[in-house]
C-alpha positions, 0 to 999 in steps of 0.5 A: 462481493466487491472489495476495494484494494489499497496499498502503499499509502505512505502518509499521503493524505491527499492521495488517500482522500482522492482514492476513497472519494473516487472508489465506487461502492464496495462491500469492504476495503482491504489494505496491503500495508505501508500506511506510513513512511515518506510523506507528511501525514502518517497519523492522519492516514493511519487513522483513516485506514483504520476507519475504512479498512476491514483488514490490513497487513503490515508493510515494511515501513509499518514494521520499521517505524521504531528503527528508521536507521535501518534505512540509512542508505535511503535518505527519503525512507529514513526521514519519512520513518523518523517523521512517522515515529515522532508523529504517531502516538504510542497506541498508533505505533502498537497498532502498526506493530501488531498488524499481521504480515499476511492473512486471508479475506473473503472467507479465506479465498484470497491471500493478502500480503505486502510483499512476497507470499512466502514467509521466508521471503518477507520484504522481497519484491514481486515485480510484474515479471514475477507474477507467473512464478507465483503459481505455486502460492495460488494453489489454496486460493482464488487469488493473491493481493499484494503491494510493495513495488508501487506498480499497478498490475494484475494477471490471471494464472490458471483461472487464479488472480494475482493483483497489485492495486498500485500505490495510493501515495507514491506510484512508481509506474510513470503514472502520477495518479493515485492507484487502487483496484476493486475486486469482484470475488463472484467473478474473480476479476479486478478493475484497476483505477487511477485518480488525480490528486493535489500533488502541490499540496504534498510538496508544500507539506513536505517542505513544511515538515522539513522532509527531503524535497524529492520525496514530493517532487518525484510524485510529479513523474510517478516515480 
């Protein structure tokens, strides 16, 4: 089975559209969370992900739409969440609130989370250097799919796979192109992909929405 992996869309509709248009034929798509936040199209991205993704878990921005003040230390994050709260209707906000923090897919063979797979470490970043330390969490699975860092990376540990498909809407690995991956569950391998999109469109929309300009200009450098 081929499964498209997306995460960290962060309200960036042009990036999401580019990823979905570029993605090869897959049997299903799963999303590792953070559909909203930062960028100007939270409602449109939410509706699109709901339509195309068979499974979605809740990211930290999805979880804090109702409490943007929790990001008072981060102007871009706070402003993006306030924008999402104003743009989403009641049903959309309930859908985000009801998303699971973690689940499985492919008949339980793969774990899907947004951040750390340990429930006691919700919100903790799993960076590329941490991948080898994820081995204990792989015992019951063929692999783990996660997001949160916005850095595309994959590794195989004792024939088990751990993969971050990278951020659709706000890459932070120095590559401005939107990121995603395709998992082959038969071979337990993954192909990572990048695709260009119209960042100038995002910059214009950020300005129109009166969001912090750096929210969009940082996309030019993939940071």
